[in-house]
N, CA and C of each residue as an Amber inpcrd file, in Angstrom:
protein
   297
-145.8420000 125.3940000 -82.8400000-145.0370000 124.4070000 -83.5170000
-144.9810000 123.1600000 -82.6420000-145.4840000 122.0450000 -83.1250000
-145.4740000 120.8160000 -82.3300000-144.3390000 119.9110000 -82.7970000
-143.6700000 119.3310000 -81.8380000-142.5720000 118.4210000 -82.1340000
-143.0700000 116.9900000 -82.0230000-142.4070000 116.1000000 -82.7120000
-142.7780000 114.6960000 -82.6540000-141.5650000 113.8710000 -82.2600000
-141.8300000 112.6750000 -81.7960000-140.7570000 111.7630000 -81.4560000
-141.0210000 110.4180000 -82.1190000-139.9640000 109.7100000 -82.4320000
-140.0490000 108.4070000 -83.0570000-139.8390000 107.3570000 -81.9760000
-140.8350000 106.5010000 -81.7700000-140.7390000 105.4420000 -80.7540000
-140.5420000 104.1140000 -81.4730000-139.4230000 103.4510000 -81.1810000
-139.0670000 102.1950000 -81.8270000-138.8370000 101.1490000 -80.7430000
-139.4480000  99.9820000 -80.8960000-139.2360000  98.9110000 -79.9210000
-137.8420000  98.3220000 -80.0790000-137.3590000  97.7360000 -78.9930000
-135.9880000  97.2170000 -78.9590000-135.7670000  96.1220000 -79.9970000
-136.7340000  95.2200000 -80.1810000-136.5220000  94.1150000 -81.1090000
-136.4140000  94.6060000 -82.5530000-137.0160000  95.7380000 -82.8540000
-136.9070000  96.3050000 -84.2050000-135.4650000  96.7260000 -84.4790000
-134.8200000  97.2930000 -83.4670000-133.4230000  97.6910000 -83.6320000
-132.5300000  96.4610000 -83.8220000-132.8290000  95.3740000 -83.1080000
-132.0670000  94.1330000 -83.3040000-132.2850000  93.6050000 -84.7210000
-133.5160000  93.5900000 -85.1690000-133.8390000  93.1060000 -86.5170000
-133.0990000  93.9550000 -87.5600000-133.1120000  95.2560000 -87.3700000
-132.4420000  96.1620000 -88.2960000-130.9320000  95.9150000 -88.2910000
-130.3440000  95.7740000 -87.1070000-128.8930000  95.5530000 -86.9940000
-128.4790000  94.2380000 -87.6390000-129.2370000  93.1870000 -87.3840000
-128.9140000  91.8930000 -87.9880000-129.0340000  91.9650000 -89.5110000
-130.0380000  92.6860000 -89.9990000-130.1920000  92.8530000 -91.4430000
-129.0180000  93.5940000 -92.0710000-128.5360000  94.6300000 -91.3970000
-127.3840000  95.3820000 -91.9180000-126.1350000  94.5030000 -91.9370000
-125.8810000  93.7810000 -90.8340000-124.6910000  92.9370000 -90.7440000
-124.7260000  91.8260000 -91.7920000-125.8570000  91.1460000 -91.9040000
-125.9720000  90.0770000 -92.9070000-125.9110000  90.6310000 -94.3270000
-126.4490000  91.8240000 -94.5380000-126.3810000  92.4440000 -95.8560000
-124.9630000  92.7780000 -96.2650000-124.1710000  93.2910000 -95.3190000
-122.7670000  93.6010000 -95.6230000-122.0070000  92.3200000 -95.9590000
-122.2590000  91.2610000 -95.2040000-121.5970000  89.9810000 -95.4770000
-122.0150000  89.4490000 -96.8450000-123.3140000  89.5120000 -97.1490000
-123.8090000  89.0010000 -98.4310000-123.2110000  89.7770000 -99.6040000
-123.1640000  91.0970000 -99.4790000-122.5980000  91.9060000-100.5680000
-121.1170000  91.6050000-100.7500000-120.3870000  91.4370000 -99.6620000
-118.9490000  91.1380000 -99.7950000-118.7270000  89.7760000-100.4420000
-119.5780000  88.7990000-100.1570000-119.4440000  87.4860000-100.7870000
-119.8200000  87.5670000-102.2610000-120.8600000  88.3180000-102.5830000
-121.2740000  88.4500000-103.9850000-120.2120000  89.1860000-104.7880000
-119.6600000  90.2530000-104.2330000-118.6290000  91.0230000-104.9420000
-117.3520000  90.2050000-105.0930000-117.0850000  89.3420000-104.1160000
-115.8650000  88.5270000-104.1630000-115.9280000  87.3740000-105.1370000
-117.0030000  87.2060000-105.8770000-117.1720000  86.1380000-106.8800000
-116.9670000  84.7430000-106.2940000-117.5520000  84.5090000-105.1140000
-117.4710000  83.1840000-104.5150000-118.7440000  82.3850000-104.7420000
-119.7560000  82.9850000-105.3610000-121.0390000  82.3230000-105.5720000
-121.3700000  82.2490000-107.0550000-122.1790000  81.2440000-107.3940000
-122.6810000  81.1560000-108.7630000-123.8480000  82.1350000-108.9150000
-124.3040000  82.3030000-110.1220000-125.3990000  83.2420000-110.3840000
-126.6780000  82.8310000-109.6560000-126.9770000  81.5450000-109.6210000
-128.1970000  81.1070000-108.9360000-128.0510000  81.2700000-107.4160000
-126.8560000  81.0470000-106.8810000-126.6400000  81.2500000-105.4490000
-126.7710000  82.7290000-105.0770000-126.2920000  83.6030000-105.9570000
-126.4400000  85.0420000-105.7220000-127.9140000  85.4330000-105.6600000
-128.7160000  84.8930000-106.5660000-130.1450000  85.1990000-106.5770000
-130.8060000  84.7160000-105.2880000-130.4110000  83.5450000-104.8050000
-130.9840000  83.0120000-103.5690000-130.6150000  83.8960000-102.3790000
-129.3560000  84.3170000-102.3120000-128.9080000  85.1850000-101.2100000
-129.6660000  86.5140000-101.2500000-129.8210000  87.0970000-102.4210000
-130.5610000  88.3510000-102.5510000-132.0350000  88.1690000-102.2080000
-132.6060000  87.0300000-102.5860000-134.0080000  86.7500000-102.2640000
-134.2010000  86.6050000-100.7510000-133.2830000  85.9320000-100.0800000
-133.3710000  85.7810000 -98.6260000-133.2390000  87.1520000 -97.9460000
-132.3160000  87.9790000 -98.4390000-132.1490000  89.3270000 -97.8770000
-133.3980000  90.1770000 -98.0600000-133.9830000  90.1150000 -99.2480000
-135.2070000  90.8810000 -99.5010000-136.3510000  90.3700000 -98.6290000
-136.4280000  89.0430000 -98.4550000-137.4740000  88.4750000 -97.5960000
-137.2970000  88.9280000 -96.1530000-136.0490000  89.0360000 -95.7060000
-135.7750000  89.5060000 -94.3410000-136.3340000  90.9200000 -94.1440000
-136.0770000  91.8200000 -95.0890000-136.5370000  93.2020000 -94.9480000
-138.0490000  93.3130000 -95.1040000-138.6330000  92.5680000 -96.0350000
-140.0800000  92.6190000 -96.2260000-140.7990000  92.0500000 -95.0060000
-140.3230000  90.9000000 -94.5120000-140.9340000  90.3020000 -93.3340000
-140.8050000  91.2270000 -92.1220000-139.6580000  91.8480000 -91.9690000
-139.4730000  92.8030000 -90.8680000-140.4270000  93.9730000 -90.9650000
-140.6240000  94.4880000 -92.1570000-141.5580000  95.5940000 -92.3480000
-142.9890000  95.2060000 -92.0470000-143.3890000  94.0230000 -92.4710000
-144.7550000  93.5600000 -92.2140000-144.9770000  93.3470000 -90.7200000
-144.0050000  92.7390000 -90.0430000-144.1450000  92.4820000 -88.6070000
-144.1730000  93.8000000 -87.8300000-143.3140000  94.7500000 -88.2160000
-143.3180000  96.0650000 -87.5550000-144.6630000  96.7550000 -87.7380000
-145.2100000  96.6820000 -88.9230000-146.5110000  97.3000000 -89.1820000
-147.6100000  96.5910000 -88.3940000-147.5800000  95.2540000 -88.3660000
-148.6270000  94.4870000 -87.7000000-148.6600000  94.7410000 -86.1920000
-147.5060000  94.8810000 -85.5860000-147.4420000  95.0920000 -84.1400000
-147.2960000  96.5680000 -83.7690000-147.3700000  97.4570000 -84.7430000
-147.2290000  98.8990000 -84.5080000-145.9860000  99.1820000 -83.6690000
-144.8710000  98.6150000 -84.1090000-143.6360000  98.7040000 -83.3400000
-142.8630000  99.9850000 -83.5860000-143.1820000 100.6880000 -84.6320000
-142.5460000 101.9760000 -84.9060000-143.6740000 103.0040000 -84.9770000
-143.6150000 103.9930000 -84.0930000-144.6800000 104.9940000 -84.0280000
-144.0720000 106.3940000 -84.0440000-144.7900000 107.2970000 -84.6610000
-144.4370000 108.7060000 -84.6050000-145.5020000 109.3650000 -83.7410000
-145.0640000 109.8760000 -82.5770000-145.9940000 110.4570000 -81.6230000
-145.6200000 111.9050000 -81.3340000-146.6210000 112.7360000 -81.0430000
-146.2940000 114.1050000 -80.6370000-145.6820000 114.0940000 -79.2350000
-144.7870000 115.0220000 -78.9870000-144.1970000 115.1490000 -77.6570000
-145.2610000 115.6150000 -76.6760000-145.2120000 115.1280000 -75.4470000
-146.1900000 115.6180000 -74.4710000-145.9860000 117.1060000 -74.2300000
-147.0910000 117.8230000 -74.1690000-146.9720000 119.2740000 -74.0000000
-146.5670000 119.5920000 -72.5750000-145.6840000 120.5560000 -72.4470000
-145.2230000 120.9920000 -71.1360000-145.9470000 122.2820000 -70.7900000
-146.3070000 122.4510000 -69.5160000-146.9850000 123.6950000 -69.1470000
-146.0610000 124.8840000 -69.3770000-146.6450000 125.9350000 -69.8840000
-145.8480000 127.1160000 -70.1800000-145.4770000 127.8320000 -68.8870000
-144.3020000 128.4120000 -68.8720000-143.8350000 129.1550000 -67.7050000
-144.6120000 130.4630000 -67.6220000-145.0710000 130.7750000 -66.4250000
-145.7930000 132.0310000 -66.2510000-144.7880000 133.1590000 -66.0670000
-145.0590000 134.2500000 -66.6940000-144.1680000 135.3930000 -66.5280000
-144.4620000 136.0680000 -65.1950000-143.5950000 136.9300000 -64.7750000
-143.7550000 137.6170000 -63.4850000-145.0040000 138.4980000 -63.4850000
-145.4050000 139.0030000 -64.6420000-146.5780000 139.8800000 -64.7160000
-147.8890000 139.1010000 -64.5410000-147.9390000 137.8600000 -65.0220000
-149.1820000 137.1020000 -64.9710000-149.2140000 136.1010000 -63.8280000
-148.1380000 135.9730000 -63.0890000-148.1030000 135.0170000 -61.9790000
-149.0270000 135.5000000 -60.8570000-149.7070000 134.5720000 -60.1920000
-150.5790000 134.9920000 -59.0870000-149.7260000 135.5650000 -57.9500000
-150.3410000 136.5060000 -57.2220000-149.6110000 137.1300000 -56.1240000
-149.3920000 136.1140000 -55.0220000-148.2340000 136.1980000 -54.3800000
-147.9160000 135.3190000 -53.2670000-147.8410000 136.1730000 -52.0110000
-148.5250000 135.7050000 -51.0080000-148.5740000 136.4610000 -49.7650000
-147.5160000 135.9440000 -48.8100000-147.0030000 136.8660000 -48.0270000
-146.0000000 136.5230000 -47.0410000-146.5970000 136.7040000 -45.6650000
-146.3560000 135.7430000 -44.7840000-146.8350000 135.8140000 -43.4120000
-145.6650000 135.5810000 -42.4740000-145.5610000 136.3670000 -41.4180000
-144.5130000 136.0880000 -40.4240000-144.8510000 134.8150000 -39.6480000
-143.8400000 134.1910000 -39.0620000-144.0530000 132.9520000 -38.3180000
-145.0070000 133.1500000 -37.1500000-145.0680000 134.3530000 -36.6010000
-145.9420000 134.5900000 -35.4530000-147.4200000 134.4740000 -35.8110000
-147.7590000 134.5640000 -37.0760000-149.1520000 134.3850000 -37.4730000
-149.6230000 132.9460000 -37.2750000-148.6900000 132.0100000 -37.1540000
-149.0520000 130.6090000 -37.0640000-148.9440000 130.0480000 -35.6390000
-148.6980000 130.9290000 -34.6510000-148.6410000 130.4720000 -33.2540000
-150.0480000 130.1700000 -32.7510000-150.1490000 129.1740000 -31.9150000
-151.4340000 128.8320000 -31.3430000-151.7810000 129.8520000 -30.2520000
-153.0410000 130.2310000 -30.1290000-153.4180000 131.2100000 -29.1170000
-153.1380000 130.6870000 -27.7020000-152.6730000 131.5830000 -26.8340000
-152.4090000 131.2430000 -25.4390000-151.0840000 130.5600000 -25.2140000
-150.3120000 130.3160000 -26.2520000-149.0390000 129.6060000 -26.0940000
-147.8590000 130.4820000 -26.5070000-148.0090000 131.7680000 -26.4910000
-146.9310000 132.6700000 -26.9460000-145.8580000 132.7450000 -25.8720000
-144.6640000 132.3760000 -26.1770000-143.5250000 132.4710000 -25.2590000
-142.5000000 133.4030000 -25.8230000
């Protein structure tokens, strides 16, 4: 089973956040009946252009990627682990210098 991760550049998150904030403001102004019908269409057109332009730029610069997670080496069990040898410290003394 391979896992994947979503890599998103920082500016994409800023673009997304600004779009959400401006969208909430635009919807509240439209719902509050402060705009004429033609002004509402212009605000909606600008909002749609913001999202479309953001999508095109993200695609063009490959700013959002789905990548597989790097594989980690599997842990060896005690049965398959290579044998480890033990040596006393005296095995590493230089000849003729034993004190």
